[in-house]
N, C-alpha and C positions, 0 to 999 in steps of 0.2 A: 335559548341555550346560551350559556356563557361562552367566552372565547376557550377557556379550558375545556369545555365539553366539545366543542368544535373540534379543537387540536386532537383530543383523545379520539374522535370518532373518524378522523382523517388516517386511514390505514397506509395510504401511499405517502410516504415522507420525502421519498426522492424520485424525480422523474425528469427525464429528457427525451425530447423527439429528435431523429435525424431522418434524413431522406437519402436513399440510394437508388439510383435509377427511378424507377416508379413504385418503390416501396417505402412506407414509412415505418421505421424502428422506434418503438417506445420502450427505454429502459427505465425500470421500476424497481423500488425496494423500500421496505419498510424500515423501521429503526430498532435495532436490538437494544436489549437491556443495558449494553455498553456504550450505547449512544452511537453505535457505528451502523451503516446500512447493512440490512439482511433480508433475504428474499421473502417476499409476501408468503401468507399462508394460502394453501391451496383453494380454501373458500373464498378468500379476499380477491385471489387472482381471477377466479372464475367470475365475480362479481364484476371486476374491473373490465375484463374482456367482453362480457355482455353490455356493460355500458358502452364501452368504444365501439361495438358493432351497431349500436342504436344511434349514435350521434355522428358517426364517420360518413363522409360523402359516398354516394354511389361510385364503384369502381376504384375506390382507394384501398390498396393493398396494405393492411396493417400487421406488423409483427410486433408483439409484446415480449420483450427479453426481462425474465425474472430469475436471474442466476444467482449462484453463490459467487462470493467474491473471486476475483483473479488472485492467484496466488503468486507470490514473489519469493524469490530466494537471491540474497545479495552476499557477496563475498567481498571483504574489505582487507586492506594492508594499512597498518596506522603506525606511524612513528610518534611517540609520546614523549612529553616530559615528566620524569618520575617525581620531580618536586611536587607536580601539581596533580598528576593522576595515578592512581594505584592500579597495577596490573594483577589480575586474578587469573591464573591460567585454567584453561578449560582442556578437555581431551586429556591426551597423556602428558602434558605440561612439558614436552621436550621440543626444543626448537628443531625446525626443519633445515634443509640443506642450505638455506638462504639466512639461516639465524633468526626467522620469526617464530613465535609461540603463538598456539590458538589461546586468546585471552578475552577477558571482559575488562574493560577500563571504567575504573569507579571513581567517583568524586563525592565525597560526603555519603558514602554508602549507595550511591545512585549509578546504575550503569548508563553512562553518558552517550555511548555510540548506540545503544538499543534505543534510548529515547530520542536521538536526533533522527534515526531512520525510521522510527515509528511515527514520529511527529511529521516527517515530509509525506509519508503515505498517508497518515489519518487526517491531514488538514487539506488534502486534496479537495476541491469541490466535486460534487458527484458528476462523473462522467468527464474528470478532469484528466489533464495530461501530465503523467509522471515524466520527470526530466532527469537525466542523470547529472546535469549541472546543477540542478537545484539541491540533490542530495549532496554533491560535491560542496557546494556552499555552506550547507547545514554543518557537515563535518568540520570545515575549516574555521567555522566561526566557535567551535568548542575550545574553550581555554585549555591549554596543555595539548592539544593536538598541533604537533609541529608538521607533519606530512601526512596526508591522507590520499589514498588511490583506490579506485573502485576497480578491483579485479574483473568481477562481473556482476551483472543483474539479469536474472531469468524471470519470465513470467509465463503463466499458463491460464488461460481462460477458465472460469469459473468451473471447479469441480474436475478439470482435466489434468493428467499428469504430463501432458505434451508442452514441455517448457521450451521457450525459445528465448534467445539473448535479446536483451533490450539495449538497441543501438541509439544513443541519443535521447530518444523519447518513446512513449507508447501510452495509447488511451486503452482503458480497460474495456474488455467486451461487456462486462457485467455492469460496468458503470463505477466500480470501486474496487479496492485491493486489500489484501490481507498478507501481512509479513508472515511466511512459513518457515523460513530459515534464514538466520543471518549468522555468518561465519567472519570473525574478526581474527586476523593474524597480526602481531605486531612486536615491537621491541622498542626499547629506550631509544630515543633520540641522542645521537652523539654530534657534537659539533664538529669534531676532528675525527675522521676514521682512517 
């Protein structure tokens, strides 16, 4: 078999084992067509569980977690330099009571905020810890972003609709995240107000 054949035969592309009390948790995922983690197919999962039951030590409790991505919702406020970034209104296009409008911020036709947020989430290692501070650093590194603030980040375990606020950091239940919703409100940065 060639290296390519071996890689193709490996259905589990992501795995991590952790222990809690007397139980071993093994989070697993395949690689989807987009290169991101995705749950194993039922037959592959059954094969993995059968294999693990054969090789585990007697008395060791193993739980295999093969879950859809933990969903994330992110809400941001951004003050931007209109000489560098172009604001494209979303929603009704009207400013709220604080003067912020729901927008997408574009540079050379690319949505720089969505790219930054998606990049932070997709570049996490499997079972890697999401941190609000990493997201803030990514936002502040965008040329043209003068002020960025994370209004809230919420996450829900794979497939659940029970969102909870992320305070500081969070490790995904499934081992990986998917961005479900990004809301950006912003306005042009003014040196003197």
